[in-house]
C-alpha positions as CSV (number, residue, x, y, z in Angstrom):
1,M,-11.2,-14.9,-52.2
2,R,-11.8,-14.2,-48.6
3,E,-12.0,-16.6,-45.8
4,S,-9.7,-14.8,-43.4
5,L,-6.0,-15.1,-43.2
6,N,-6.1,-15.6,-39.4
7,L,-4.9,-19.2,-39.7
8,T,-4.0,-21.7,-37.0
9,A,-0.9,-23.7,-37.4
10,D,-1.2,-27.4,-36.9
11,D,-1.0,-29.1,-33.5
12,N,2.8,-29.5,-33.7
13,N,3.3,-26.0,-35.1
14,Q,5.3,-27.6,-37.9
15,I,7.5,-25.3,-39.9
16,E,8.5,-26.0,-43.4
17,V,11.7,-24.5,-44.8
18,D,11.5,-23.1,-48.4
19,Q,14.8,-24.2,-49.8
20,S,14.9,-21.6,-52.5
21,S,14.6,-18.6,-50.1
22,G,15.8,-20.0,-46.8
23,L,12.7,-18.5,-45.2
24,Q,10.2,-20.5,-43.0
25,Q,6.5,-20.9,-43.5
26,P,4.0,-22.6,-41.2
27,E,1.8,-25.4,-42.4
28,F,-1.7,-24.2,-41.7
29,R,-4.6,-26.3,-40.3
30,Y,-7.5,-24.0,-39.9
31,I,-9.0,-20.9,-41.6
32,A,-11.1,-18.3,-39.9
33,I,-14.6,-17.7,-41.2
34,G,-15.7,-15.4,-38.4
35,R,-14.7,-13.7,-35.2
36,I,-16.7,-13.6,-32.0
37,V,-17.5,-10.0,-31.2
38,R,-19.8,-10.3,-28.2
39,A,-22.1,-12.5,-26.2
40,H,-25.8,-12.2,-27.2
41,G,-28.5,-12.7,-24.6
42,V,-28.3,-15.0,-21.5
43,R,-28.4,-18.5,-23.1
44,G,-24.9,-18.6,-24.4
45,E,-25.3,-17.3,-28.0
46,V,-22.3,-15.5,-29.5
47,S,-22.5,-12.8,-32.1
48,V,-20.0,-13.4,-34.9
49,A,-18.6,-10.9,-37.4
50,V,-18.4,-12.8,-40.8
51,L,-15.0,-13.1,-42.4
52,T,-15.9,-15.3,-45.3
53,D,-17.3,-14.6,-48.8
54,F,-19.5,-17.7,-48.3
55,P,-21.7,-16.8,-45.3
56,E,-24.2,-19.6,-46.1
57,R,-21.6,-22.0,-44.7
58,F,-22.8,-21.2,-41.2
59,E,-26.1,-22.9,-42.0
60,T,-24.5,-26.1,-43.2
61,T,-21.3,-26.5,-41.0
62,E,-21.7,-29.0,-38.2
63,W,-18.4,-28.5,-36.4
64,V,-16.3,-25.3,-35.9
65,Y,-13.0,-24.7,-34.1
66,V,-12.9,-21.7,-31.7
67,G,-9.6,-20.3,-30.9
68,N,-6.7,-18.1,-32.0
69,E,-3.6,-18.5,-34.2
70,M,-2.0,-21.0,-31.8
71,E,-4.8,-23.3,-30.6
72,A,-8.5,-24.1,-31.2
73,D,-11.2,-26.2,-29.5
74,A,-13.9,-28.1,-31.4
75,Y,-17.5,-27.2,-30.9
76,R,-20.6,-28.7,-32.4
77,L,-22.6,-25.9,-34.1
78,K,-26.1,-26.4,-32.8
79,K,-27.9,-23.4,-34.4
80,S,-27.2,-20.3,-36.5
81,R,-29.3,-17.3,-37.3
82,W,-28.8,-13.8,-38.7
83,H,-29.0,-10.7,-36.6
84,K,-28.3,-7.4,-38.5
85,Q,-24.9,-7.9,-40.3
86,N,-23.6,-10.6,-37.8
87,V,-24.5,-14.3,-37.4
88,L,-25.6,-15.6,-34.0
89,L,-24.2,-19.0,-33.2
90,T,-25.3,-21.5,-30.5
91,L,-22.3,-23.7,-29.7
92,D,-22.8,-27.0,-27.9
93,G,-21.4,-26.7,-24.3
94,V,-21.7,-22.9,-24.2
95,D,-24.9,-22.5,-22.1
96,N,-24.9,-19.1,-20.5
97,R,-23.7,-15.5,-21.0
98,T,-20.6,-15.9,-18.8
99,E,-19.3,-18.8,-20.9
100,A,-20.1,-16.9,-24.2
101,E,-18.2,-13.8,-22.9
102,Q,-15.1,-15.9,-22.4
103,L,-15.0,-16.6,-26.2
104,V,-15.1,-12.9,-27.2
105,G,-12.2,-12.1,-29.6
106,L,-11.6,-15.7,-30.7
107,F,-12.0,-16.9,-34.2
108,I,-14.6,-19.3,-35.6
109,Q,-12.6,-21.6,-37.8
110,V,-12.9,-24.6,-40.1
111,P,-10.3,-27.0,-41.3
112,V,-8.4,-25.9,-44.4
113,E,-9.7,-29.0,-46.2
114,E,-13.3,-27.6,-45.8
115,T,-12.7,-24.3,-47.7
116,M,-15.3,-23.6,-50.3
117,P,-14.3,-24.5,-53.9
118,L,-13.3,-21.6,-56.0
119,P,-13.7,-21.0,-59.8
120,E,-10.6,-21.9,-61.9
121,G,-7.8,-19.4,-61.4
122,G,-9.2,-18.4,-58.0
123,Y,-7.1,-18.8,-54.8
124,Y,-7.4,-18.2,-51.1
125,L,-4.9,-15.9,-49.4
126,Y,-3.6,-18.7,-47.2
127,Q,-2.6,-20.6,-50.4
128,I,-0.1,-17.9,-51.4
129,M,1.5,-17.6,-48.0
130,G,5.2,-18.6,-48.2
131,L,5.2,-18.7,-52.0
132,P,8.3,-17.2,-53.8
133,V,7.7,-14.0,-55.6
134,I,9.5,-13.7,-59.0
135,T,9.6,-10.7,-61.3
136,T,8.9,-10.9,-65.0
137,A,12.6,-10.4,-65.4
138,G,13.3,-13.6,-63.5
139,D,14.6,-12.1,-60.2
140,T,13.4,-13.7,-57.0
141,L,12.2,-11.0,-54.5
142,G,11.5,-13.3,-51.5
143,I,8.3,-15.0,-50.2
144,I,4.9,-13.7,-49.3
145,S,5.0,-13.4,-45.5
146,D,1.7,-11.6,-44.9
147,V,-1.2,-9.9,-46.5
148,I,-2.7,-6.5,-45.5
149,E,-6.3,-6.4,-46.4
150,T,-7.5,-2.9,-47.3
151,K,-10.7,-1.6,-48.8
152,A,-9.1,-0.6,-52.0
153,N,-6.9,-3.7,-52.6
154,D,-4.8,-6.2,-50.7
155,V,-1.1,-5.6,-50.2
156,Y,1.3,-8.5,-50.2
157,I,4.2,-8.3,-47.9
158,V,7.2,-9.9,-49.5
159,K,10.1,-10.8,-47.2
160,S,13.5,-11.4,-48.7
161,A,16.1,-13.8,-47.3
162,D,18.0,-10.9,-45.7
163,G,14.8,-9.9,-43.8
164,T,13.9,-6.8,-45.8
165,E,10.2,-6.3,-46.7
166,I,8.7,-5.1,-49.9
167,L,5.0,-4.1,-50.1
168,L,3.3,-5.1,-53.4
169,P,-0.3,-3.9,-54.1
170,A,-2.4,-6.9,-55.3
171,I,-3.5,-5.2,-58.5
172,P,-3.4,-6.6,-62.1
173,D,-0.6,-4.2,-63.1
174,V,1.7,-5.7,-60.4
175,I,0.5,-9.3,-59.7
176,K,0.7,-10.9,-63.2
177,S,-0.1,-14.5,-62.2
178,V,-0.4,-16.9,-59.3
179,D,0.7,-20.4,-60.2
180,L,-0.4,-22.7,-57.3
181,D,0.7,-25.8,-59.2
182,E,4.2,-24.4,-59.7
183,G,4.1,-22.7,-56.3
184,K,5.1,-19.2,-57.5
185,V,3.8,-15.7,-57.8
186,F,4.9,-13.7,-60.8
187,V,5.0,-9.9,-60.6
188,E,5.9,-6.8,-62.6
189,L,7.6,-4.1,-60.7
190,L,6.3,-0.6,-61.4
191,D,8.5,2.4,-61.0
192,G,8.7,3.4,-57.3
193,L,7.6,0.1,-55.8
194,I,11.1,-0.7,-54.4
């Protein structure tokens, strides 16, 4: 499910070491639900491109965190309304066009704990970051270090302990299961993938 992978590490930028692979993974604190693309009008509204499969959350969210991958500031969400395909937000403390323009390019984020619940078997992309990838033959390929989102299907970037990268298309023929309880992704390697 999509709420964006543009995640913000926690205040201390804590890094957790995965003992099985020796690779490091950040512990994430926020998840992006939108990106500010421009100022709208003269009263401080911002136009936000939606990065979530749950756009209704803009109508019920009280606080958002505006920032990038390294830091974010809290803003009370005073008002939201739709304009074409974007949502227009009024943030407390952003009162004019100049202040709104300074936020262009930043992400609208919520704490990871506030992600929308998914149906059983569903998972967010941030939940698989850093998970070991194991073939159906039992070989460990590395950990998921990034995800490329494409129109056709996502592509998981798997980084091995020696730093090499493998690109795995996130299709049912390749990604056999994602076990969040066990913390592993099981894959079947098709001819020509590596």
